[in-house]
Residue frames as qw, qx, qy, qz and C-alpha x, y, z in Angstrom:
[[0.170, -0.438, 0.534, 0.702, -50.94, 58.59, 97.93],
 [0.659, 0.568, 0.156, -0.467, -52.77, 59.12, 94.72],
 [0.738, 0.085, 0.522, 0.420, -51.96, 57.27, 91.48],
 [0.036, -0.486, 0.379, 0.786, -50.39, 59.11, 88.67],
 [0.716, 0.548, 0.183, -0.392, -52.47, 59.20, 85.55],
 [0.399, -0.419, 0.704, 0.412, -50.75, 56.86, 83.24],
 [0.252, 0.190, 0.828, 0.464, -52.96, 55.95, 80.44],
 [0.339, 0.142, -0.169, -0.915, -55.57, 57.63, 78.10],
 [0.642, 0.211, 0.600, -0.428, -59.14, 56.14, 78.18],
 [0.825, 0.495, 0.118, -0.248, -59.61, 53.74, 75.28],
 [0.434, 0.690, -0.574, 0.070, -55.90, 52.97, 74.87],
 [0.185, 0.324, -0.883, 0.284, -53.89, 49.80, 76.14],
 [0.708, -0.222, 0.241, -0.626, -57.01, 48.12, 77.22],
 [0.318, -0.239, 0.917, -0.038, -57.08, 44.39, 78.23],
 [0.346, 0.380, 0.851, 0.104, -60.30, 43.53, 76.46],
 [0.074, 0.252, 0.516, 0.815, -62.55, 45.08, 73.84],
 [0.202, 0.272, 0.508, -0.792, -65.48, 45.58, 76.12],
 [0.335, 0.509, 0.792, -0.038, -67.89, 44.61, 73.43],
 [0.167, 0.785, 0.040, -0.595, -67.67, 47.94, 71.65],
 [0.798, 0.515, 0.286, 0.129, -67.85, 47.70, 67.83],
 [0.316, 0.923, -0.146, 0.163, -65.19, 50.45, 67.51],
 [0.501, -0.696, 0.509, 0.078, -62.34, 48.69, 69.43],
 [0.788, 0.515, -0.336, -0.011, -59.51, 47.18, 67.44],
 [0.888, -0.365, 0.124, 0.253, -56.74, 44.89, 68.47],
 [0.268, 0.861, -0.429, 0.061, -53.29, 46.30, 68.27],
 [0.466, 0.429, -0.754, 0.172, -50.06, 44.38, 69.12],
 [0.286, -0.034, -0.857, 0.428, -50.75, 43.75, 72.85],
 [0.099, 0.326, 0.582, -0.739, -53.95, 45.57, 73.58],
 [0.202, 0.674, 0.670, 0.238, -57.28, 46.83, 72.51],
 [0.133, -0.245, -0.004, 0.960, -57.78, 50.61, 71.41],
 [0.406, 0.708, 0.495, -0.297, -60.85, 52.56, 70.33],
 [0.466, 0.199, 0.486, 0.712, -60.71, 53.44, 66.67],
 [0.102, 0.624, 0.223, -0.742, -61.53, 57.27, 66.67],
 [0.088, 0.246, -0.560, -0.786, -61.42, 57.39, 62.89],
 [0.154, -0.290, -0.901, -0.285, -64.11, 54.78, 62.60],
 [0.082, -0.592, -0.634, 0.490, -66.17, 56.69, 65.19],
 [0.028, 0.533, -0.063, -0.843, -65.84, 59.85, 63.33],
 [0.090, 0.034, -0.788, -0.608, -66.65, 58.16, 60.05],
 [0.145, -0.457, -0.877, 0.034, -69.88, 56.65, 61.63],
 [0.076, -0.631, -0.363, 0.682, -70.78, 60.10, 63.08],
 [0.082, 0.336, -0.380, -0.858, -70.39, 61.84, 59.66],
 [0.133, -0.164, -0.886, -0.413, -72.62, 59.24, 58.09],
 [0.065, -0.632, -0.717, 0.288, -75.35, 59.68, 60.66],
 [0.037, -0.565, -0.111, 0.817, -75.07, 63.49, 60.32],
 [0.087, 0.203, -0.584, -0.781, -75.39, 63.31, 56.61],
 [0.173, -0.332, -0.898, -0.231, -78.28, 61.03, 56.78],
 [0.126, -0.631, -0.561, 0.521, -80.01, 63.34, 59.44],
 [0.033, 0.482, -0.115, -0.868, -79.44, 66.40, 57.17],
 [0.134, -0.055, -0.800, -0.582, -81.00, 64.60, 54.24],
 [0.281, -0.461, -0.834, -0.115, -84.08, 63.66, 56.24],
 [0.114, -0.572, 0.071, -0.809, -84.13, 66.77, 58.43],
 [0.805, -0.506, -0.144, -0.274, -84.31, 64.65, 61.60],
 [0.324, 0.445, -0.655, 0.518, -81.62, 64.86, 64.22],
 [0.760, -0.550, -0.031, -0.345, -81.86, 63.19, 67.56],
 [0.222, -0.605, 0.738, -0.199, -79.64, 61.81, 70.37],
 [0.793, -0.050, 0.579, -0.180, -81.47, 58.55, 70.25],
 [0.796, 0.604, -0.034, -0.024, -80.71, 58.40, 66.40],
 [0.219, 0.789, -0.548, 0.170, -77.14, 59.16, 67.20],
 [0.504, -0.421, 0.719, -0.225, -76.86, 56.41, 69.79],
 [0.880, 0.276, 0.329, -0.203, -78.45, 53.98, 67.39],
 [0.623, 0.744, -0.238, 0.048, -76.00, 54.87, 64.68],
 [0.119, 0.660, -0.702, 0.239, -73.17, 54.25, 66.93],
 [0.783, -0.146, -0.600, -0.069, -74.72, 51.10, 68.60],
 [0.331, 0.029, -0.635, 0.697, -74.30, 52.38, 72.04],
 [0.248, -0.717, -0.652, 0.018, -76.68, 53.37, 74.81],
 [0.034, -0.909, -0.027, -0.414, -77.22, 57.03, 76.10],
 [0.664, -0.734, 0.105, 0.098, -75.24, 56.19, 79.16],
 [0.777, -0.060, 0.288, 0.557, -72.19, 55.25, 77.11],
 [0.340, 0.734, 0.223, 0.545, -72.64, 58.34, 74.92],
 [0.382, -0.910, -0.009, -0.163, -72.48, 60.43, 78.12],
 [0.780, -0.464, 0.250, 0.336, -69.23, 58.69, 78.98],
 [0.656, 0.331, 0.316, 0.600, -67.83, 59.26, 75.54],
 [0.101, 0.901, 0.170, 0.386, -68.74, 62.86, 75.67],
 [0.510, -0.838, 0.193, 0.003, -66.65, 63.20, 78.83],
 [0.273, 0.732, -0.625, 0.007, -63.82, 61.33, 77.14],
 [0.426, -0.300, 0.825, -0.220, -64.13, 57.82, 78.74],
 [0.386, 0.170, -0.796, -0.434, -64.64, 54.72, 76.78],
 [0.588, -0.336, -0.729, -0.100, -66.15, 52.81, 79.63],
 [0.564, -0.768, -0.083, -0.293, -67.52, 53.21, 83.19],
 [0.884, -0.287, -0.093, 0.357, -64.52, 51.37, 84.47],
 [0.544, 0.264, 0.008, 0.796, -62.18, 54.11, 83.01],
 [0.174, -0.757, -0.160, -0.610, -64.35, 56.84, 84.31],
 [0.752, -0.638, -0.107, -0.126, -64.08, 55.36, 87.80],
 [0.861, -0.054, -0.039, 0.504, -60.31, 54.70, 87.54],
 [0.175, -0.949, 0.049, 0.258, -58.30, 57.80, 88.86],
 [0.519, -0.473, 0.504, 0.503, -55.39, 56.68, 86.98],
 [0.461, 0.440, 0.639, 0.431, -57.07, 57.06, 83.50],
 [0.017, -0.353, 0.080, 0.932, -57.05, 60.35, 81.59],
 [0.592, 0.638, 0.369, -0.325, -60.06, 61.31, 79.37],
 [0.567, 0.183, 0.597, 0.537, -59.71, 60.85, 75.59],
 [0.107, 0.580, 0.044, -0.806, -59.76, 64.30, 74.21],
 [0.155, 0.177, -0.627, -0.742, -60.12, 63.10, 70.65],
 [0.150, -0.375, -0.906, -0.124, -63.06, 60.84, 71.35],
 [0.072, -0.586, -0.486, 0.645, -64.66, 63.75, 73.49],
 [0.050, 0.437, -0.220, -0.871, -64.23, 66.17, 70.75],
 [0.157, -0.025, -0.752, -0.640, -65.69, 64.15, 68.01],
 [0.183, -0.507, -0.841, 0.056, -68.80, 63.19, 70.02],
 [0.085, -0.620, -0.297, 0.721, -69.17, 66.83, 71.27],
 [0.121, 0.230, -0.440, -0.859, -69.11, 68.12, 67.60],
 [0.197, -0.288, -0.846, -0.403, -71.79, 65.64, 66.61],
 [0.178, -0.639, -0.673, 0.326, -73.95, 66.84, 69.59],
 [0.040, -0.477, -0.054, 0.877, -73.51, 70.34, 68.53],
 [0.143, -0.004, -0.671, -0.728, -74.92, 69.58, 65.15],
 [0.238, -0.496, -0.833, -0.059, -77.91, 68.09, 66.87],
 [0.204, -0.600, -0.385, 0.671, -78.08, 71.11, 69.32],
 [0.008, -0.259, 0.282, 0.924, -77.89, 73.56, 66.31],
 [0.198, -0.316, -0.792, -0.484, -80.86, 71.75, 64.64],
 [0.260, -0.647, -0.683, 0.219, -82.99, 72.18, 67.83],
 [0.218, -0.499, -0.129, 0.828, -81.91, 75.86, 68.18],
 [0.057, 0.286, -0.389, -0.874, -82.59, 76.80, 64.55],
 [0.166, 0.385, 0.896, 0.145, -85.80, 75.03, 63.96],
 [0.065, -0.341, -0.298, -0.889, -88.58, 77.11, 62.43],
 [0.625, -0.569, -0.235, -0.480, -91.09, 76.16, 65.23],
 [0.236, 0.261, -0.770, 0.533, -89.17, 76.01, 68.48],
 [0.675, -0.516, -0.371, -0.374, -91.21, 74.47, 71.27],
 [0.462, -0.686, 0.450, -0.336, -90.74, 74.01, 74.97],
 [0.980, -0.086, 0.166, 0.061, -89.77, 70.33, 74.25],
 [0.660, 0.569, -0.188, 0.453, -86.75, 71.61, 72.33],
 [0.113, -0.763, 0.389, -0.504, -85.79, 73.71, 75.35],
 [0.807, -0.444, 0.344, -0.183, -86.05, 70.70, 77.65],
 [0.924, 0.276, -0.003, 0.266, -83.81, 68.71, 75.10],
 [0.429, 0.682, -0.268, 0.528, -81.29, 71.45, 75.17],
 [0.430, -0.682, 0.398, -0.438, -81.31, 71.73, 78.99],
 [0.947, -0.235, 0.199, -0.091, -80.99, 67.85, 79.24],
 [0.832, 0.391, -0.044, 0.392, -77.92, 67.83, 76.86],
 [0.543, -0.556, -0.081, 0.623, -76.26, 70.55, 78.94],
 [0.445, 0.469, 0.302, 0.701, -76.45, 73.07, 76.03],
 [0.168, -0.872, -0.161, -0.431, -77.87, 75.74, 78.10],
 [0.546, -0.805, 0.228, -0.049, -75.35, 75.34, 80.90],
 [0.437, 0.645, -0.614, 0.131, -71.51, 74.86, 80.72],
 [0.181, -0.435, 0.775, -0.421, -71.59, 72.92, 84.10],
 [0.863, -0.053, -0.175, -0.471, -73.85, 70.07, 83.13],
 [0.578, -0.413, 0.691, -0.133, -73.12, 66.95, 85.14],
 [0.158, 0.236, -0.881, -0.378, -72.22, 63.73, 83.41],
 [0.060, -0.248, -0.958, -0.133, -74.97, 61.49, 82.20],
 [0.212, 0.405, 0.366, -0.811, -77.60, 64.15, 82.14],
 [0.208, 0.057, -0.653, -0.726, -78.85, 63.10, 78.70],
 [0.757, -0.061, 0.029, -0.650, -82.60, 62.02, 78.41],
 [0.272, -0.595, -0.642, -0.400, -84.72, 60.26, 79.19],
 [0.005, -0.066, -0.450, 0.890, -86.39, 62.69, 81.41],
 [0.168, 0.563, 0.769, -0.252, -90.00, 63.33, 82.37],
 [0.085, 0.258, 0.412, 0.870, -91.79, 65.39, 79.68],
 [0.208, 0.301, 0.500, -0.785, -94.79, 65.69, 81.81],
 [0.571, 0.594, 0.397, -0.405, -97.90, 66.81, 79.81],
 [0.310, 0.691, -0.449, -0.474, -95.63, 67.05, 76.66],
 [0.427, -0.208, 0.874, 0.105, -95.24, 63.29, 76.46],
 [0.653, 0.514, 0.532, -0.162, -97.98, 63.05, 73.86],
 [0.380, 0.882, -0.189, -0.202, -95.71, 65.11, 71.44],
 [0.458, -0.546, 0.672, 0.202, -92.68, 62.85, 71.98],
 [0.653, 0.486, -0.451, -0.366, -91.56, 61.13, 68.73]]
């Protein structure tokens, strides 16, 4: 018998999980989506000014590793929530991360000098495929293009 999905990822958690965006409510920990959105907007504004967008920069701005960004993109705050069949994905978290990734994707697509490395980045983030599996974000082997990596 399968468990009925009872809670949304990032809500009613027993501990904060070490995430800077977790806030204590009356009886549990919850992710503060507004704080995540604000930090994403700040990063995107800084990236627009400098003309440098990257997934690594996004992760550094959020203070999370790429693996957690991949989970957030799917709507799960933690790997434990992802594995728990009784937890629903957090649509708000997924949407705000997906929108930030779209800004980065747009930058790669609209650059004046597209390169094969840009195509590899787009493939790695699932931008060229709607069925990209979870956690396909870089790092990946650039092969002979490693010398051009920033």
